[in-house]
DSSP file (Angstrom, degrees, kcal/mol; ACC not computed):
  #  RESIDUE AA STRUCTURE BP1 BP2  ACC     N-H-->O    O-->H-N    N-H-->O    O-->H-N    TCO  KAPPA ALPHA  PHI   PSI    X-CA   Y-CA   Z-CA
    1    1 A X              0   0    0      0, 0.0    65,-3.2     0, 0.0     2,-0.4   0.000 360.0 360.0 360.0 142.2    0.0    0.0    0.0
    2    2 A X  E     -A   65   0A   0     63,-0.2     2,-0.4     2,-0.0    63,-0.2  -0.992 360.0-168.0-129.3 135.5    1.3    3.5   -0.8
    3    3 A X  E     -A   64   0A   0     61,-2.5    61,-3.3    -2,-0.4     2,-0.5  -0.980  11.5-150.1-120.2 132.8    0.1    6.7    0.8
    4    4 A X  E     -A   63   0A   0     -2,-0.4     2,-0.4    59,-0.2    59,-0.2  -0.887  14.6-174.5-103.8 132.3    1.2   10.1   -0.7
    5    5 A X  E     +A   62   0A   0     57,-2.9    57,-3.3    -2,-0.5     2,-0.3  -0.993   5.9 172.3-129.9 134.3    1.6   13.1    1.6
    6    6 A X  E     -A   61   0A   0     -2,-0.4     2,-0.2    55,-0.2    55,-0.2  -0.995   6.6-173.6-139.4 144.8    2.3   16.6    0.5
    7    7 A X        -     0   0    0     53,-1.9    51,-0.1    -2,-0.3    53,-0.0  -0.737  30.2-125.7-125.3 179.0    2.4   19.9    2.4
    8    8 A X        +     0   0    0     -2,-0.2    51,-0.3    51,-0.2    -2,-0.0   0.069  69.2 115.8-113.6  25.0    2.8   23.5    1.3
    9    9 A X  S    S-     0   0    0     49,-0.2    50,-0.9    51,-0.1    -2,-0.0   0.162  88.3 -70.0 -75.5-163.6    5.7   24.4    3.6
   10   10 A X  S    S-     0   0    0      1,-0.2     4,-0.3    48,-0.1     3,-0.2   0.625  72.2-138.1 -71.0 -14.6    9.3   25.3    2.7
   11   11 A X    >   -     0   0    0      1,-0.2     3,-1.0     2,-0.1    49,-0.2  -0.085  33.3 -60.6  83.2 173.7   10.1   21.9    1.4
   12   12 A X  G >  S+     0   0    0     47,-0.4     3,-2.0     1,-0.2     5,-0.4   0.759 123.3  71.9 -65.3 -29.3   13.3   19.8    1.8
   13   13 A X  G >  S+     0   0    0      1,-0.3     3,-1.3    -3,-0.2    -1,-0.2   0.778  87.2  65.6 -61.7 -25.1   15.5   22.3    0.1
   14   14 A X  G <  S+     0   0    0     -3,-1.0    -1,-0.3    -4,-0.3    -2,-0.2   0.629  87.3  71.6 -70.7 -12.3   15.2   24.6    3.2
   15   15 A X  G X  S-     0   0    0     -3,-2.0     3,-1.6    -4,-0.2    -1,-0.3   0.488 100.1-130.7 -85.6  -0.2   17.1   21.9    5.3
   16   16 A X  T <  S-     0   0    0     -3,-1.3    -3,-0.1     1,-0.3    -2,-0.1   0.883  73.4 -43.6  55.0  44.6   20.4   22.7    3.6
   17   17 A X  T 3  S+     0   0    0     -5,-0.4    -1,-0.3     1,-0.3     2,-0.1   0.361 101.9 137.7  89.4  -8.5   21.2   19.1    2.8
   18   18 A X    <   -     0   0    0     -3,-1.6     2,-0.6    -6,-0.2    -1,-0.3  -0.480  60.6-112.6 -74.0 147.0   20.1   17.6    6.2
   19   19 A X    >   -     0   0    0      1,-0.1     3,-1.8    -2,-0.1     6,-0.2  -0.700  17.2-153.4 -83.5 118.5   18.1   14.4    6.0
   20   20 A X  T 3  S+     0   0    0     -2,-0.6    18,-0.2     1,-0.3    17,-0.2   0.591  90.7  67.1 -70.8  -8.8   14.5   15.0    7.2
   21   21 A X  T 3  S+     0   0    0     16,-0.1     2,-0.4    17,-0.1    -1,-0.3   0.437  80.0  94.9 -88.0  -0.2   14.3   11.4    8.3
   22   22 A X  S X  S-     0   0    0     -3,-1.8     3,-1.8     1,-0.1    16,-0.2  -0.759  90.8-101.5 -92.4 137.1   16.8   11.8   11.1
   23   23 A X  T 3  S+     0   0    0     -2,-0.4    12,-0.2     1,-0.2     3,-0.1  -0.299 105.3  22.6 -60.2 135.4   15.3   12.6   14.4
   24   24 A X  T 3  S+     0   0    0     10,-3.6     2,-0.4     1,-0.3    -1,-0.2   0.228  88.3 124.2  94.4 -12.7   15.5   16.3   15.4
   25   25 A X    <   +     0   0    0     -3,-1.8     2,-0.3     9,-0.6    -1,-0.3  -0.704  33.5 154.0 -82.0 127.1   15.8   17.6   11.8
   26   26 A X        -     0   0    0     -2,-0.4    -8,-0.0     2,-0.1     7,-0.0  -0.991  49.5-145.0-151.2 153.1   13.1   20.1   11.0
   27   27 A X  S    S+     0   0    0     -2,-0.3     2,-0.2    -7,-0.1   -17,-0.1   0.437  77.2  96.6 -93.4  -3.1   12.3   23.1    8.8
   28   28 A X  S    S-     0   0    0      2,-0.1     2,-1.3     1,-0.1    -2,-0.1  -0.549  83.3-120.3 -89.3 153.8   10.3   24.7   11.5
   29   29 A X  S    S+     0   0    0     -2,-0.2     2,-0.4     3,-0.0    -1,-0.1  -0.397  80.1 104.4 -88.9  56.7   11.6   27.4   13.9
   30   30 A X    >   -     0   0    0     -2,-1.3     3,-0.6     1,-0.1    -2,-0.1  -0.997  65.1-147.2-139.4 141.9   10.8   25.2   16.9
   31   31 A X  T 3  S+     0   0    0     -2,-0.4    -1,-0.1     1,-0.2    -2,-0.0   0.533  97.3  63.7 -82.8  -6.2   13.0   23.2   19.2
   32   32 A X  T 3  S+     0   0    0      2,-0.0    -1,-0.2     3,-0.0     3,-0.2   0.525  89.9  80.3 -97.1  -6.0   10.1   20.7   19.6
   33   33 A X    <   +     0   0    0     -3,-0.6    -7,-0.1     1,-0.1     0, 0.0  -0.289  50.2  71.9 -95.3-179.7    9.9   19.4   16.0
   34   34 A X  S    S+     0   0    0    -11,-0.1   -10,-3.6    -2,-0.1    -9,-0.6   0.686  72.2  91.6  93.8  18.8   11.7   16.9   13.8
   35   35 A X     >  +     0   0    0    -12,-0.2     4,-1.9   -11,-0.2     5,-0.2   0.577  64.0  78.0-117.3 -13.0   10.6   13.6   15.3
   36   36 A X  H  > S+     0   0    0      2,-0.2     4,-2.3     1,-0.2     5,-0.2   0.951  97.1  41.4 -64.9 -53.3    7.5   12.7   13.2
   37   37 A X  H  > S+     0   0    0      1,-0.2     4,-2.4     2,-0.2    -1,-0.2   0.873 114.2  52.3 -68.2 -35.1    9.2   11.5   10.0
   38   38 A X  H  > S+     0   0    0    -18,-0.2     4,-2.1     2,-0.2    -1,-0.2   0.890 110.6  49.1 -65.5 -37.6   11.9    9.6   11.9
   39   39 A X  H  X S+     0   0    0     -4,-1.9     4,-1.9     2,-0.2    -2,-0.2   0.910 111.8  47.8 -65.7 -42.6    9.3    7.8   14.0
   40   40 A X  H  X S+     0   0    0     -4,-2.3     4,-2.8     2,-0.2     5,-0.2   0.906 111.6  50.9 -65.5 -41.1    7.3    6.9   10.9
   41   41 A X  H  X S+     0   0    0     -4,-2.4     4,-2.8     1,-0.2    -1,-0.2   0.910 108.3  52.7 -63.0 -40.9   10.4    5.6    9.1
   42   42 A X  H  X S+     0   0    0     -4,-2.1     4,-1.4     2,-0.2    -1,-0.2   0.922 111.2  46.3 -62.3 -44.1   11.3    3.5   12.2
   43   43 A X  H  X S+     0   0    0     -4,-1.9     4,-1.1     2,-0.2     3,-0.4   0.947 113.3  48.3 -62.5 -50.7    7.8    1.9   12.1
   44   44 A X  H ><>S+     0   0    0     -4,-2.8     5,-3.5     1,-0.2     3,-0.8   0.894 107.2  56.9 -59.9 -40.4    8.0    1.2    8.3
   45   45 A X  H ><5S+     0   0    0     -4,-2.8     3,-1.1     1,-0.2    -1,-0.2   0.857 102.4  55.5 -61.8 -33.7   11.5   -0.3    8.6
   46   46 A X  H 3<5S+     0   0    0     -4,-1.4    -1,-0.2    -3,-0.4    -2,-0.2   0.814 112.3  42.4 -64.7 -29.0   10.1   -2.8   11.1
   47   47 A X  T <<5S-     0   0    0     -4,-1.1    20,-0.3    -3,-0.8    -1,-0.3   0.250 120.6-107.9 -99.2  10.7    7.5   -3.9    8.5
   48   48 A X  T < 5S+     0   0    0     -3,-1.1    -3,-0.2     1,-0.2     2,-0.2   0.821  81.6 126.2  60.6  35.3   10.0   -3.8    5.6
   49   49 A X      < -     0   0    0     -5,-3.5     2,-0.3    -6,-0.2    17,-0.2  -0.420  41.1-160.5-103.9-173.6    8.4   -0.7    4.3
   50   50 A X  E     -B   65   0A   0     15,-1.7    15,-2.7    -2,-0.2     2,-0.4  -0.994  19.0-116.0-163.4 164.9   10.1    2.6    3.4
   51   51 A X  E     -B   64   0A   0     -2,-0.3     2,-0.5    13,-0.2    13,-0.2  -0.899  22.3-158.5-107.0 136.9    9.6    6.4    2.8
   52   52 A X  E     -B   63   0A   0     11,-2.5    11,-2.4    -2,-0.4     2,-0.5  -0.979   8.0-149.0-115.8 120.1   10.4    7.9   -0.6
   53   53 A X  E     -B   62   0A   0     -2,-0.5     2,-0.3     9,-0.2     9,-0.2  -0.770  18.0-168.8 -88.9 129.5   11.2   11.6   -0.7
   54   54 A X  E     -B   61   0A   0      7,-2.6     7,-0.9    -2,-0.5     2,-0.2  -0.857  24.5-109.0-118.1 153.1   10.1   13.3   -4.0
   55   55 A X        -     0   0    0     -2,-0.3     2,-0.3     5,-0.1     5,-0.1  -0.537  36.9-176.2 -76.1 143.8   10.9   16.7   -5.3
   56   56 A X        -     0   0    0      3,-0.3     3,-0.1    -2,-0.2   -44,-0.1  -0.997  34.1-133.4-141.5 146.7    8.0   19.1   -5.4
   57   57 A X  S    S+     0   0    0     -2,-0.3     2,-0.4     1,-0.2    -1,-0.1   0.867 100.7  26.2 -63.8 -36.1    7.8   22.7   -6.7
   58   58 A X  S    S-     0   0    0    -51,-0.1    -1,-0.2    -3,-0.1   -49,-0.2  -0.994 121.2 -22.4-128.6 132.9    6.0   23.7   -3.4
   59   59 A X  S    S-     0   0    0    -50,-0.9   -47,-0.4    -2,-0.4     2,-0.4  -0.193  92.0 -48.9  72.6-161.8    6.4   22.0   -0.1
   60   60 A X        -     0   0    0    -49,-0.2   -53,-1.9    -5,-0.1     2,-0.4  -0.894  43.2-161.0-114.3 142.2    7.4   18.5    0.7
   61   61 A X  E     +AB   6  54A   0     -7,-0.9    -7,-2.6    -2,-0.4     2,-0.4  -0.991  13.8 175.9-128.3 125.9    6.1   15.3   -1.0
   62   62 A X  E     -AB   5  53A   0    -57,-3.3   -57,-2.9    -2,-0.4     2,-0.5  -0.958  20.6-151.9-127.6 145.6    6.6   11.9    0.6
   63   63 A X  E     -AB   4  52A   0    -11,-2.4   -11,-2.5    -2,-0.4     2,-0.6  -0.985  11.8-155.3-114.7 123.0    5.4    8.4   -0.4
   64   64 A X  E     -AB   3  51A   0    -61,-3.3   -61,-2.5    -2,-0.5     2,-0.6  -0.885  11.8-158.7 -97.2 118.9    4.9    6.1    2.6
   65   65 A X  E     -AB   2  50A   0    -15,-2.7   -15,-1.7    -2,-0.6     2,-0.5  -0.896   9.5-174.3-110.9 111.6    5.2    2.5    1.3
   66   66 A X        -     0   0    0    -65,-3.2   -17,-0.1    -2,-0.6   -18,-0.1  -0.894  21.7-128.9-104.9 128.9    3.7   -0.2    3.4
   67   67 A X        -     0   0    0     -2,-0.5     2,-0.6   -20,-0.3   -18,-0.1  -0.374  27.8-103.7 -72.3 158.0    4.2   -3.9    2.4
   68   68 A X        -     0   0    0     -2,-0.1     2,-0.5     1,-0.0    -1,-0.1  -0.719  39.5-140.6 -78.5 122.2    1.4   -6.3    2.1
   69   69 A X        -     0   0    0     -2,-0.6     2,-0.4     2,-0.0   -22,-0.0  -0.729  16.1-164.6 -91.7 132.7    1.5   -8.4    5.2
   70   70 A X              0   0    0     -2,-0.5    -2,-0.0     1,-0.1     0, 0.0  -0.898 360.0 360.0-113.9 143.7    0.7  -12.1    4.8
   71   71 A X              0   0    0     -2,-0.4    -1,-0.1     0, 0.0    -2,-0.0   0.485 360.0 360.0 -83.5 360.0   -0.2  -14.4    7.7
């Protein structure tokens, strides 16, 4: 399953090369941000899923890829 998420913020370019999937990295001017994407990545990794960062003209665009789980 794939979920696409996009926002209208400053985008990944505003991070000056920092990886937004690392805990604590944020484009917001807040000391409390930067943990959401790293938490989602951690969960997806446990399920053999992944996050794909895509370029967007405005904001950030992510694809969250969940594997199909079989019993």
